[in-house]
N, C-alpha and C positions, 0 to 999 in steps of 0.2 A: 366863733366856730370852734368846736372841740371835737376831737376824734381820737379814739383809742384803738390801737392795733396790738394784737397779741397772737403770736404764732405758737401753737402747742406742738412741740417736737419731742418725740421719744428718743432719749439719749441712752443707748445701751451701755454707756460708760466705757472705761478702760478695762476690758475683760482680762487682758493679760496682767494688768496691775492688780486686779482683784485676786486672781489666782496666785500671783507672786507674793502678795502680802499675806495670804492665808498660809502658804507654805512657810514663809519666814516667821509667822506668828508661832506656829507649833515648834519649830526649831528653837526659837528664842526662849519660849516658856520652859522647855526642857533644860536648856543650858542655864537659864536663870536659877532654877531650883537647885541644880548641881553646884553652882558657884556660891549661892547664899549658904547652903548647907555645909559646903566645904570651908567657907570662910569662918563660920562658927566653930567647926570641928578643929580646924588648924589654927584658930586664933589669929586670923589675918584680917585687919580692917581694910587694907587695900583690896583684898579679894572680895570682902563684903561690899565695899563701895562699887566695885566692878559689877557685882551681882545685882545690886540695887539700881545701878545705872542701866543695866540691861533690863530691869523691870520697867524703867521709864520707856525704853525702846519697845518692850512688849505692849505697854499701854498705848503708845502711839500707833504701833502697827495694828493692834486690836481695834482701835477707833477707826483707822483707815479701812480695815476689812469690813467692819460694821457699816460704815458709811457707804461703801461700794454696794453692799447687799441691800441696805435700806433704800438707796436711791433707785436701784433696779426694781425692787418689789413694789415700791410705792410711787413709781413714776406717773401712774395714771390716777392716783388718788386725788379727787377734787378738793378734799379738805385742806391740802397743802397749796395755798393760793400762790406761793412763790417757789414751789419746789421743795425738795427735801435736803438740799445741800447743807443747810445750817445745822442739821443733825450732827454732822462731822464737826462743825465749828463749836457747837455747844459741848460736845464730848471732849474736844480738845481743851476747852476752857476748864472743864471739871478735872481733867487729868493733870493740867498744869498746877491747879491748887493742890492736888494730891502729891505731885512731885516736889512742890515746895516743902510740904510736910516731911517727905522722905529725906530731902536734903538737910533739913533741920535736925532730924533724928540721927542721921549719919554724922553730921558735924559734932553733935554732942557726944555720941559714942566714941568718935575718934579722939576728941579732946580728953575724954575720960581715960582712954587707953594710952594716950600720950603721957598722962600724969601717972597712971598705974599700969605700966607695961606688963605683959604676960609672955609666956613662952610661945614661940611661933614655929611650926613645922614647915620650914621654908621650901624644901624640895617638893613636898606634896602640894603645897599651896601654889607654887609656880607651875606645876603641871596642870592644875585646874584652870589657872589664869590663861595658860597657853591654849587650853581647850576653848575657853571663852573667845580668845582672839581668832581661833580657827573658825568658830561658829559665825563670828561677825564677818569674816572674809567670805564665807559661803553665802550668807544672807545678802551681802553687798553684790555678789555675782548674780544671785537670783533677781534682785531688784533692778540691777543694771540691764539684765536681759529683758525684763518687762518694760523698762524705760526705752530700750532700743526698739522693741516691738511697737510701742505707742508712736514713736517718731516715724517708724516705717509705714504708718497709715496716714501720713500727711498732716500731722499736728505739730510740726516743728515750731510754729509761731504761737502755739497755745500749749505749753507744756503742762502736764498733769502735776500741779504743785503739791498735791497730796502725796503722790508717789515720790516726787523729788525730795520732799521734806523727810520722808521715811528713809530714803537712800542716804541723805546727809547725816541723819541721826545714827544710822548703822556705822558710818565712818567715825562718828564721835565715840561710839561704843568701843570701836577697835582701838582708838587712841587711849581710852580709859584702861583697856586691858593691857596695853603697852606700859602705862604708868604702874599698874599693879606688878607686872613682871619686873620692872626696873626696881621698884621698892623692895620686893622680896629678894631679888638678886643682891641688892646692896646690903640687906640685912644678913644674908647667908654668907657672902664673901667677906664683908668688912665688919660685921657685927653692929651695923647701924639699925638697931631695933626701932629707933624713933622715925626712921624713914617710912615704915609701913603705915602707922597712924597718920603721918603727915600726908601721905598720898591718899589716905581715906578722906582727909579734909579737902584735898584738891578735887577728889571725885565728887564730894558733896557740892563744892563750888560749881563744878561743871553742870551738875544736875540743876542747881538753882539758876544758873545763867540760861540754860535751855528752857526751863520752866518760865522764867521771866519773859523771854522772847515769845514763847507760845501764848502766855497771858496777854501780852501786848497785841499780837497779831489777831488772836481770836476775839478779844474785846473790841478791836477796831471794826471787825466785820459785824459782830452782834449789835454794835451801836450804830451801824450804817455810817461810819465815818469815811466817806468815799469822795467828798467834794474836792479833795486835793489830788485825786487820781488823774493821770494824763487823759483819760477818756473824757473828762469834763471839758478840757480845753479843745479836744478834738470835736466835740459836739458844737461848741461855740464857733469854731473855725468853719465848719461846713454849713451852719445854719445862718449865722449873722452875715450881713452884707447889704450895702445900699441903705435903704430906709428901714431894713429889718433888724431888730435887736431883741435879745432875750431879756425879759424883765423878771422871770422866775424860772429857776431850774433846780430840779432834784434828781440825783443819780444815786442808785444803790445797787449793790451786787446781788445777783440771784444765783450765782454759781461760779465755778472756777473760771469759766470762759464767757460769762454772760452778765449783762447789766440791764436794768430797767431805768427809764427816765420819764419825768413829767416836766414839760416846759411850756411857758407862756411867751408868746411873741407879740410884739407891737410893730406894725408895718403900715406903710402907705401903699404897698403893692396890692392892688385889688385882685391880681391873678394868683397870689400865693395861697395855696391850699395845704391842708394836712398831708395830702398825698404827695405833693411836691417836696414837702419837708422830709417825709419818710424816704423819698428817693435820695435825698442828700445824706440822710443818716445811714442809708444802706451801705455807704462806703465803709462803715465800721460794723462788721458782722457780729461783734460782741454785744451790740445793742439789740436785744431780742424783743423788747416790749417798750412801746412809747405811747404816752398820752400827750396830745398836742392841742393847745388852745391858741387861737389867733385873734388878736384885737385890732380892728381897723381904725386908723386915724386919717383925717384929711389933711393934706399938706396946707401950709399957711396960705391964706388968701384964696383958697379954693372953695 
């Protein structure tokens, strides 16, 4: 006996998150252009690193904004058998590859500047770095407001991971701005010209670490590596019992809050039906689609 159930629900998404990421995107793009241009003009690798790190933030926020919009526009498109959430994931993977390249270029340029230092206009560069820090603080406040709005609508147990990752990345950008200010201040006060390119290298490492984590997370979703997720054990706990056991189980993610599963059961219970199995699975609302196959076996001696 096999039965498949699939409930098509229109998810309007986190509208506050979409608005917040769009505002933050434009603010960040403007600040990124100013910092990169000023870094080249004032000969500051730390400022350049901060600007390029802000570009990683712009890419991440841009992908989040696109994903929100695409999910909303294509929610009813039947060509997407499992929804449009992986548009965001695929974009994140591509941006991670791009960020790895940016980190490599920044590291090479910083090492070259460390070997062949040039004159740095410290005060002007510190002013621009402080502007970048202020921009990050404003962006953090905007995203924090969207995060609070999402929680205010009863989703505390299912946080918008897309929005949360953007928020954490803004905080990382703020830390990079602080590093740039420290490097420029050290060079201005004590003549430590080497500190500026050194902080450029530190900034490149931060970008590379973030890109590596993003590559790992997005690749895991794209390859459907979900069988170590807690939801798998939750399915086993509510379905198995008595003479009923799972002989085949496949679980994969269909969205930030939703999972699909295919399971085959072997049981001696003649009264067990797919409908009863679905009732048990209903304890976990994140399971939105299930295909259930039941194989009957006769008890020994019967």
